[in-house]
N, C-alpha and C positions, 0 to 999 in steps of 0.2 A: 324081538327082544323079549325075554321074560318079564312080565310086569312087576312081579315080586323083587326081582333083582334090581330093577330100576328104582323101585320104591325104596329099597334100603339104601341105595346110593343117594337118593334125595334126602331121606332121613339124616344121613351122615353129614350133609351139606346145610342142614337147617341152622347151625351155629354160625356159618358163613353169612346167611341171610339176616340172623339177629344182629350180628356185628355191623352189617351194612345199613340196617335200619338205624342203629344207634349213631353211626357217623353221619347219616343223612340228617338226623335230628340235630345233631351238634352244629352242623354247617348252616342250617336254616333256622335255628331256635329264635322265636319272637314271643317271649312269654305272654300268655301262658301256652302257646302253641308254636307252630312254625308258619313262616311265610316265605314262599318262593314264588314271586312275581314272574310272569311269562317274559322271557327274554330279559333276564335281570342278572346281576351277578350271583344272586343266590341260586337260581335255577341252573346257571351255568356251572356253578361249583358243584351242584348235584350231578350235572352230566359228566363233568370232569371226574368225579369220583366213581361213576359207573364205568366210565371209559378206562380208568386206571385199574379197577378190579378185572374188567374184561381182558385187558392186556396181560394181567398176571395169569390168566387162564389160557393164554396163547390164542385168543380170539382176535379176528380182524376188527378194527375200529374205524369208523368213518362217520362224517358229518355230511348231511346233504346241504344244498345251497341255503336253506332256511334255518339251519342250525339243529335239525333233528339229529339224534344219535343213533347209530347202528353198531351192534356188536355181533359178529358173525362166526359161527362155527362151520367152516367149509365142508361141503359135501363131496361125495365121489363124483358126481356129475354137476358141475357148476353151471351148465346150461339149463338145468331144470328150474321151473319157478320155485322160489324159496318159501320155506314155512316161517311166517312172522309171529312173534309174540311180543307184548309189551303194553305200555300205557303211557301216562303223561308225568312230566317231571314237576310242573307248576302246581301250586296249592292256592287255596283262598287265603286272605289275610288272617293270620292267627288260627289257622286251621289244624287239622291233625297230620300226622306223620305218614299215614298209610294210604290215604286217598290219592291214587295215582301211582305212587312210588311202589306199592305193593305188587303191582303188575310187572313193573320193570325188574324188581328184585327177584320175582317169581321166575321170570323168563331166564335171567342170569343164573339162578340156582339150578334150574333145569339143565342148562348147557353145562354147568360145572359138574353136575352128576354124570352126564353123558361123557365128559372128558375124563372123569375119574374112572369110568368103566372102559376107556379106550375105544369109544364107539366113533366111527366116522359114518355120519348119516348118509343117506342116498343122495340127498339134495342139501343145499345150504340151509341152515337154521339161524335165524336172526332175531335178536332182542332189539326193540326200537323204543327209545325215550323220546317222546313227543313234547313239543312245546305248546303252550297256549291253549290247553283244553278248557280251562275255566273261563267263563264269560265275564267274570268280574273285572278282568284286566282291560280288555279291548271292546267290550260290549257285545261280542259274539263269542260262541264257543268253537272249539276244535280248530283253532286257527292252524296249528302246526300240522295236523293230519290233513286238513283242506289243502294246505300248500304242498304237501308230500304227494298228494294224488292229483294235483292240478286243478282243484275245485274252488280256489279263491282267486277272483280276479286280481291281478298284481297291481292294479292301480289303488287297491284297498290298503297297500303297504304305506301309503302316504296319508290316506284318509282316516285310517283307524287310530284313535288316540287312547292312551292309557288313562284311565280316569283319574288316578291319584297324581299323576305328573303333568298331564296335559301334552306330553310329547308323542309323537307319532310312533307307530310300530317301526317304521324305517329307522327313526332316530334311535330307538332302543336296540335294534338289531346292529346298527352301525357302531354303537357304543361297545358291543361285544366283539367286534372285529369282523362281523359278517359283511360280505361284499354285496350290498343291496343292488347295485347296478347289474352285477351279474345274475342275482336272483330274478330280477325284472326281465332279464333276457332269456330266462329258462323257458324252453319249449316243450320238453319231454318230462313227464311226471317221474319222480324218483320211484314211486311205488305204483303199480298197475296190475291189472288182471293178467297181464302178459308175463310179468316177472315174479308173481306172487301166487303160490298154491292155495294159501289160506292165512287168515289172521285169528289168533286165539289171545284173548284178553282176560286176565285175572283181575278182579277188582273187589274191594270191600263193599259189602251191602251198605247202603246209605239210609236204611230204614230198619224197622223192628221185626220184620217177618220171620227171619231165621232164628233169632233169639227167642221169639215167642214159640216157635215150633220145636226148639231144642235141636236144630239140625245144623251141621257145620258149613254146608254150602248149598248153593243152588246152580242150576244150569238154565239160563234164561231162554225164553222162547222168542222175546221181542224187546226192542228198545222203544220206550214211549216217545212220541213226538211231543211238540208243544206249541202253544200259541202264547206269546208274551207281549205285554206292553210295559217295558221297563222304565219309561219316564213319563208316566201319566201325571196329570194335574188337574185340579179343580179350582176355579176362580169364582169367588163370590164378592163379598164387601165387608170390610172391617167395620164394626159398630160397637157402641157401648153396650155391655151385657145387661146392665140394669135398666136400660132406657128404651130398648127396641123390642116390640112385641114379636111374637113367633111369626105371624103373618107378614111382617115387614122385613124379616131377616133373609139374608143371602148367605146361609151358613155353609161354608164349603166342607167342613168336616162331616156334619150331618148328612150332606148330599153324598159324599163318598161312602159313608156308612150304609146309606139306603142302597147304593149301587152294590156294595159288597154283600149285603144281607141277601139281596135278590139273586146274586150269582151264586151264593152258597145254596140257595133253595133249588136253583137250576141244577147244580152238582148233584145234590141229594136225589132229585127227581131222575136224573140220568142213571145214577147207581140203582135205584129202585126199579128201573125199567130194564135193568140187566146189562147195561153197558159196561164192559169189563175195564179194570185197570185205569181208573181215572183219578186225577189229583187236582187240587186247586189250592193256590197259595197267594197271600197278600203279603209279599216279603218286605215291603217298604210302605210306611204310612206315618207322615210327619207334617207339622206345620212349620212355618218360618220362625227360627229361633230369634231373629232380630225383630220380629214384630209381634209374636204371640204373646198372650198374657192371660191370666185367670179371668180378667174382667173384660176381655175382648171377644166379641163374636169373630170366629176366625174367617178371614177372607181368602185364604189360600190354603190348600192342602195337596201335598204331592204323595204319590203312591205307585205301587207296581202290581200288575196282575199276571198270573202265571197258571194256565191250564195245561195239563198234561194227560195223554192218553194213547192208546195202542190202535185207535181206529180214526181215519181222517175225517169220518163223518162227525164224530164227537168234537174234534178240534174246529171243524168248520162251523158247527152249531154254536160252539162257545164263543168264537169271535163274533158271530152274528149277534148273540145274545148280549155281549158286552157292549157292543155299539148301539143296539136298540134300547137297552136299559139306560145307558148314559144319556141318550138323547131325551128320553122320557123324564128321567129324574131332573135333568137340567131345566126342562120346561116347568115341571111342578115346583122347583125350589128356587127358580130365578137365578141360576148359576151357569156357568160355562165349563164344559169338560174340554180339555185338550189331552186326548189319549196318547199322542205322540206316535212314534213309529211302531208298527206291529212287527215283531221278529218271531222266529221260531224255527222248528224243524219238523219233517214229516215222520210218522211212526216207521220204524224199520224192523221188518222181520229178520231174525238171525238164521243162518244156513242150517237147514234141518239135518243135512248129512253130517256136518262137523258137530252139531249138537248131539246126534246119536253116537258119534265117536266118543265124545266126552262122557256120555252116560254109560257107554259100554266100558270105558276105562274105570269109571267110579264103581260099577258093578263088579268088575273083575277084582278091584282092590277091596271090596266090601265096605265102601264109603257111601253112607247114607246121604241122599240129596233131594232137592225139591225143584219143581219147575215153576217159574213165575216170570212175569215182565220186569224189566228193570229200567232205570233211568238213563238219561243220554250219556253216551261214552264215545271214545274215538272209533269203537268198533262200528258204529252207525255210518261214519264217513267212509270207511273202507267197504262196507256193505253196498253203500250207494254207488261206489265206484266199480261195482261188479266183482269184488273180491269176496269170496266166501269167508264169512266171519262168524265166530261164536264166542261165548263167554263163560267164565266161572265166577260166581259171586260168593264171597266169603263172609261168614257170619262176623258181625262187628256190633258190639254193644255201643249204646248212647249215640247212634247216628254218625253223621259225618259232617264235614265243614265246620268242625269244632275241635278243640284240643282234647276232648274225651273219647276220641276213637279208641276202642278197645278190641282189636283183633287178636284172638289167642293164636300163639305161634303154632300150637298143634293144629289148629284149623287151616292155618296158612300152609303148613307142611302137607296136609291132606290135599289141598288144592293144587300144590305144586306137583305131587305125585300124579294126579290126573292130568295136569298140564304136560308134563314130561311124557307120559305114556302116549298121550293123544298126538303130541308133536312127532313122536317116533312113528306112529301108525299113519299119521297124515303124510309124513316124509317119504314113506315107503310105497304110497299109493299113486 
């Protein structure tokens, strides 16, 4: 199919996408942003809206046993592995409307354009709306995609608890009408390398690179892995701030400050040594509100540590340094660190063949683009399951996981044009 013809059909469908974004926002508004917890009435309402719109396009709609949504444009040969595109339905609390949803709306817009042109693809093309990508809800990320490819042990359904409700994932699923017993008996993955030709995910950028470079989009080379200690704590002793000299203190806050300062120096040294695409974040740092006071030496401090990178060597070194520095600081300051469980994911290279197809589509349409690493996405789970996966990252001002996400609809339209063209190229190969 001529790329320009398809691009014009996508452009004509941009108002459809804008309306869908507006309706998603209305369904999950939680001022000043949106909240769609994983396996909640809010993300179910979002799934139902996508399903409703898919049916108006005469697409086939289905849910897998875990509640992930699929909207399919049937192909000429339905025995061929399908082309998948999509992202996640859930958001962080009071987050933005585009994180995750943009990828689902993009896939649906691409299929709408193909329908408008009367195209029947060579193989099925499916948009997937995944659940539970955000780790904030159940402590781990990509729950829905892990379940779809059979990569999550099913006993975890009862063990994983939603942090704000204390209820298990099984309980929240059951409240939505999902047959959890049937899910636990599932033996065949819904998505596999046998039934999927490739997975393409459009997502907003969650950092400032594209804005700073004045480019509308990027085609990532890899997804960063990470090493995380989400529930770390330091325990010292509470004392009177005016009565206890420095050498007698067991100050938990200053101990964590010392740990974090040394970890930042490690991070900077790694950057200066040429290690690419590294990040370090202390996303939580707090004392006990029931005990802290201006006149108390803090006896407890809780915090989170998160290193990310595209090389396993960096992540292994980061974990080792965290544990070594914590042990040394504990001895020096007479405190005790409990780092808690270490979680994370391996770095994931994206499929070079699919990435080349995306770049070829961008070049054919005259759309400027950038190459860079990106953060964790459902695409990493599909890639690890042996499914060729690639991504399009859309420029987005003010970062992500906040209500100020500012994806320009013109940039989104450019991304959908590349997505649609690549889906057609992949579908015919």
